[in-house]
Residue, then its C-alpha position, 0 to 999 in steps of 0.5 A: m725211506e731215505t737212502e744215504s749214498n756213501e759215494t763221494y765225488t773225487p775230482k779227476k786229477k789233470k794229467t800234466k805233461r812234462k815239458f822240457k821248457g828252459y832246456n836248450l835241447k837243440w844245443v845239446v843235440l848239436i854239441t853232441i854231434w859236433t863233439f863226435f866229429l871233433a874228437t874223431g878228427i883231432s884224435f886221428v890227426s894228432e896220432s898221425v902227426l905223433r907217429k912221424v915226429h921225434f918223441l921230444i917233439a911229441f912231448f912238446i905237442l903233449v904239453t901244448i895240448i894240455f895247455i889248450g885244455i887248461l886255457f879253455d877251462l879258464v875261459g869257460i869258468a870266467v864266462a860262467s862267473a862274469r856279470e853282464t852289466p859292466f859290458h853294457s856301459m862299455a858297449a854304449n861307449r863303442i869299445k871294441g869287443a864289448k858287444f861280443a863280451v855281452k854275447l858271451v855272458r848271455n850264452a854262458g851255458p853253451v860257452a862253458n859247455f863247449c870250453n869246459d866239456v867239449i874242448g876239455d874232454i877232447c884235450g884229455i883224450v888226446s893227451g892220453a893218446a899222445a902220452a902212449m905214443i911218446i912211450l911207444q916211440f921211446s921204447k922203439a928208439n932205445n929197444i927197451h920197455t920201461p913200465f916206470l916211464s909209462i907210470a911217470l908220464s901218466g902221473f905227469v899228464a894228470s898232475i899238470t892237467v889238474g894243477g893247471k885247471a885248479l890255478g886257472k879256476e882261481i884266475a878265472l874267478k878273480k879276473s872274469k871281467e878281464i878274461v871275458f873282455y879279452v875273448g870278446k875282443i878276439l871274437y870282434y876281430i874274427h868277425n871283422k876280418i873273416g865275417i864269422d859271428f858265433f852268436s845270433d843277435k836274437k835275445k832269449k825269451y824268458 
């Protein structure tokens, strides 16, 4: 007597291990650590300096910090949007800064992360602390407490930062090649004078 088996063979699915291929985890860890020390150090120095200067000088420092944040944001956007091809012909003709411009574009992710996130966020934090210090110094100098000044200065910092970065993005997208090349020339002169190279010559493996 024949017996039919209702059991069907189901092949076992192979468990796939998720690997973080394509993600530069070493850079993520490194930049996280560096950001902590940079933010702590810059905040400490800026607050120490701002406590000792006149509130008008402190206001000038505040504007400078905002400008630095806008400038680095512009560079980050330019590097992220630039193409590598034009700089190869420039490097072949041995134009100063072209090789470093190629390195910038090849490392667009880390460069944009450093410029936009690290420096940008640090400048945002420091500018907020600087604004609070200016208000405190003004209140002490005039023996008055003005909530309106606090609101107005906070609005000024926010509007200049956002407006400046919006303008910077427009410039970066239209003039990405020129900006990257100019930054490449700066890195070239730093390398020649001091011997510092911020990028390795190893090519990425895909």
